[in-house]
VMD Tcl script that draws the C-alpha trace (Angstrom):
set ca {
  {0.00 0.00 0.00}
  {1.05 3.59 -0.68}
  {0.30 6.31 1.87}
  {0.89 10.05 1.58}
  {0.83 12.77 4.24}
  {2.34 16.22 4.63}
  {3.08 19.12 6.97}
  {3.46 17.39 10.34}
  {5.07 20.55 11.77}
  {6.50 19.03 14.92}
  {3.22 17.39 15.94}
  {4.62 14.09 17.18}
  {1.35 12.99 18.75}
  {-0.58 13.39 15.49}
  {2.08 11.48 13.54}
  {1.96 8.65 16.06}
  {-1.81 8.51 15.75}
  {-1.62 8.21 11.95}
  {1.06 5.52 12.15}
  {-1.16 3.51 14.49}
  {-4.07 3.85 12.08}
  {-2.29 2.82 8.90}
  {-0.17 0.11 10.59}
  {2.63 0.09 8.03}
  {3.69 -3.33 6.80}
  {7.19 -4.07 5.43}
  {5.91 -3.87 1.84}
  {4.04 -0.60 2.38}
  {5.46 2.81 1.51}
  {4.81 6.10 3.26}
  {5.59 9.39 1.52}
  {5.83 12.58 3.58}
  {5.68 15.73 1.46}
  {7.83 17.95 3.65}
  {7.43 20.36 6.57}
  {8.12 17.83 9.29}
  {9.69 20.58 11.40}
  {8.93 23.98 13.01}
  {5.87 25.35 14.82}
  {5.47 22.30 17.09}
  {8.08 21.08 19.57}
  {9.22 17.78 18.10}
  {10.55 18.48 14.62}
  {14.06 17.22 15.32}
  {12.77 14.05 16.99}
  {10.47 13.43 14.02}
  {13.27 13.94 11.50}
  {15.43 11.44 13.35}
  {12.57 8.94 13.48}
  {11.64 9.31 9.82}
  {15.26 9.10 8.69}
  {15.49 5.61 10.19}
  {12.18 4.27 8.84}
  {13.03 1.88 5.96}
  {9.68 2.28 4.19}
  {9.31 6.05 4.52}
  {10.39 8.67 1.98}
  {10.58 12.32 2.98}
  {10.41 15.07 0.36}
  {11.74 18.57 0.93}
  {9.31 21.21 2.14}
  {9.91 24.92 2.47}
  {10.74 24.51 6.18}
  {13.43 21.90 5.50}
  {14.67 24.18 2.71}
  {14.90 27.13 5.13}
  {16.59 25.02 7.79}
  {19.23 23.65 5.43}
  {20.03 27.11 4.04}
  {20.19 28.81 7.44}
  {22.40 26.17 9.05}
  {24.71 25.57 6.10}
  {25.23 29.31 5.56}
  {25.21 30.86 9.07}
  {26.84 34.03 7.74}
  {23.79 34.73 5.56}
  {21.50 36.88 7.72}
  {18.67 36.67 5.21}
  {18.48 32.87 5.47}
  {18.57 33.11 9.28}
  {15.89 35.82 9.35}
  {13.49 33.97 7.04}
  {13.75 30.72 9.00}
  {13.42 32.47 12.38}
  {10.30 34.29 11.18}
  {8.66 30.96 10.34}
  {8.44 29.70 13.94}
  {11.64 27.66 13.97}
  {12.65 28.23 17.60}
  {12.01 24.66 18.85}
  {13.79 23.14 15.85}
  {16.74 25.52 16.17}
  {17.26 24.92 19.88}
  {16.98 21.13 19.68}
  {19.27 20.93 16.66}
  {22.08 22.54 18.65}
  {21.59 20.07 21.48}
  {22.75 17.32 19.13}
  {26.38 16.33 18.85}
  {28.29 17.94 15.97}
  {28.41 14.57 14.23}
  {24.64 14.15 14.49}
  {24.07 17.74 13.35}
  {26.08 17.11 10.20}
  {24.30 13.82 9.47}
  {20.92 15.49 9.82}
  {21.93 18.44 7.65}
  {23.26 16.16 4.91}
  {20.01 14.19 5.07}
  {17.99 17.38 4.54}
  {20.16 18.57 1.66}
  {19.73 15.23 -0.13}
  {15.92 15.15 0.10}
  {14.07 14.84 -3.22}
  {11.86 17.77 -4.19}
  {9.49 15.89 -6.50}
  {8.71 12.24 -7.13}
  {6.45 10.41 -9.58}
  {4.83 7.11 -8.71}
  {2.23 4.87 -10.35}
  {-0.46 3.14 -8.28}
  {-3.16 1.04 -9.93}
  {-2.13 2.50 -13.30}
  {-2.71 6.04 -12.05}
  {0.27 8.39 -12.23}
  {0.87 10.68 -9.27}
  {3.25 13.59 -8.86}
  {4.27 14.09 -5.23}
  {5.60 17.52 -4.27}
  {5.45 19.83 -1.28}
  {4.02 22.94 -2.93}
  {3.92 22.91 -6.75}
  {5.18 20.60 -9.52}
  {8.06 21.68 -11.70}
  {5.83 21.34 -14.76}
  {4.02 24.56 -13.72}
  {7.20 26.58 -13.26}
  {6.82 28.48 -16.53}
  {3.10 29.18 -16.24}
  {2.60 29.98 -12.52}
  {5.91 31.45 -11.37}
  {4.63 34.98 -10.80}
  {7.08 35.70 -7.96}
  {10.13 34.86 -10.09}
  {11.25 32.04 -7.83}
  {14.14 29.80 -8.76}
  {12.94 26.29 -9.61}
  {13.49 24.62 -6.23}
  {12.06 27.65 -4.42}
  {8.97 27.48 -6.62}
  {8.45 23.80 -5.86}
  {8.58 24.31 -2.09}
  {7.02 27.80 -1.75}
  {4.43 28.43 -4.48}
  {0.75 28.16 -3.55}
  {-1.50 26.33 -5.96}
  {-5.16 27.27 -6.29}
  {-8.14 25.00 -7.11}
  {-7.96 26.51 -10.60}
  {-4.30 25.72 -11.28}
  {-3.96 23.72 -14.51}
  {-2.29 20.41 -13.68}
  {0.04 18.48 -16.02}
  {-1.82 16.19 -18.45}
  {-2.48 12.56 -17.49}
  {-1.09 13.00 -13.98}
  {-2.53 13.64 -10.53}
  {-0.66 16.08 -8.29}
  {-0.61 15.51 -4.53}
  {0.71 18.44 -2.53}
  {0.83 19.99 0.93}
  {1.98 23.49 1.93}
  {-1.37 25.24 1.36}
  {-3.73 24.33 4.22}
  {-6.93 22.75 2.96}
  {-9.08 25.24 4.88}
  {-7.79 27.89 2.48}
  {-9.12 25.87 -0.44}
  {-12.46 24.47 0.71}
  {-13.05 25.96 4.16}
  {-12.45 22.79 6.21}
  {-9.61 20.68 7.54}
  {-10.10 17.53 5.48}
  {-8.26 16.49 2.31}
  {-9.29 18.42 -0.81}
  {-9.92 16.60 -4.10}
  {-9.86 18.87 -7.13}
  {-9.35 18.43 -10.84}
  {-6.26 16.18 -11.03}
  {-5.07 17.54 -7.68}
  {-5.21 16.42 -4.05}
  {-4.29 18.84 -1.26}
  {-3.38 17.13 2.01}
  {-2.11 19.78 4.47}
  {-4.93 19.64 7.04}
  {-3.36 22.01 9.54}
  {-1.30 19.77 11.81}
  {0.85 22.78 12.65}
  {-2.17 24.53 14.20}
  {-3.69 21.94 16.56}
  {-5.08 24.61 18.88}
  {-7.16 25.92 15.99}
  {-8.63 22.56 15.05}
  {-5.91 21.55 12.61}
  {-5.02 17.90 12.23}
  {-2.77 15.55 10.30}
  {-4.32 13.96 7.23}
  {-3.11 10.92 5.28}
  {-4.41 9.22 2.14}
  {-3.99 5.65 0.88}
  {-3.66 5.76 -2.89}
  {-4.93 2.27 -3.68}
  {-8.50 3.08 -2.59}
  {-8.41 6.77 -1.50}
  {-9.13 5.95 2.14}
  {-8.47 9.03 4.28}
  {-7.00 9.00 7.79}
  {-7.17 11.90 10.25}
  {-5.43 12.30 13.59}
  {-8.58 13.89 15.08}
  {-11.51 12.69 12.98}
  {-10.62 9.04 12.32}
  {-10.87 7.01 9.11}
  {-13.05 7.74 6.08}
  {-13.53 5.47 3.08}
  {-13.61 7.16 -0.30}
  {-17.42 7.11 -0.23}
  {-17.65 8.42 3.34}
  {-15.23 11.22 2.54}
  {-17.32 12.23 -0.48}
  {-20.46 12.21 1.68}
  {-18.66 14.30 4.31}
  {-17.85 16.96 1.73}
  {-21.37 16.95 0.24}
  {-22.87 17.54 3.69}
  {-20.60 20.41 4.53}
  {-18.46 18.52 6.98}
  {-20.97 16.14 8.53}
  {-21.47 12.46 7.75}
  {-25.11 11.52 8.28}
}
mol new
graphics top color blue
foreach p $ca { graphics top sphere $p radius 0.5 }
foreach p [lrange $ca 0 end-1] q [lrange $ca 1 end] { graphics top cylinder $p $q radius 0.2 }
display resetview
């Protein structure tokens, strides 16, 4: 089975809840679309856990991108300022509690993270990316980002034109910005899965989707089959 989630943001409890729900088997694969760190307290612990999981692939998010830049180039005040302004204090402090050897291992791990992956499940092609696929770089890059910056920072809209014959799964933009609730959003050839785990005090939660059958898992709301999730959306957030 193939599972995808995104934007844990230091919420170790929510991640543990999702792992208990999906009960990963040795042949399963979990993809995390970035932003494991910052906001919540346990970003460093989560990075260390995920790095050792044999059937888990982490992609780079904008927070990992900021962290790698700020720590690799400490003389660059802009990198430091941008990361600090994105609620990095817990990550920063716990990183420097690590030994120098462990700091370097973690930094090298971040720098080597993929930015985009393509997988095929049940003959359906999926693009996995934190914010926006590279295929839209020419058409949606209004802020003149460099390519990697675009892929981890750009915000897609429900009207963004996706690449042909592929389904894009992304995080970064919280789903409440797209359809006014904190469940996974299904649009035209796009699936948004950042359900606000970084804002648990405001009702945010961690969402995860299984690609074989589109079952949805939520750290607060439980498990929804594809049909139940569709009913939930039709009823404005309530399953009858």
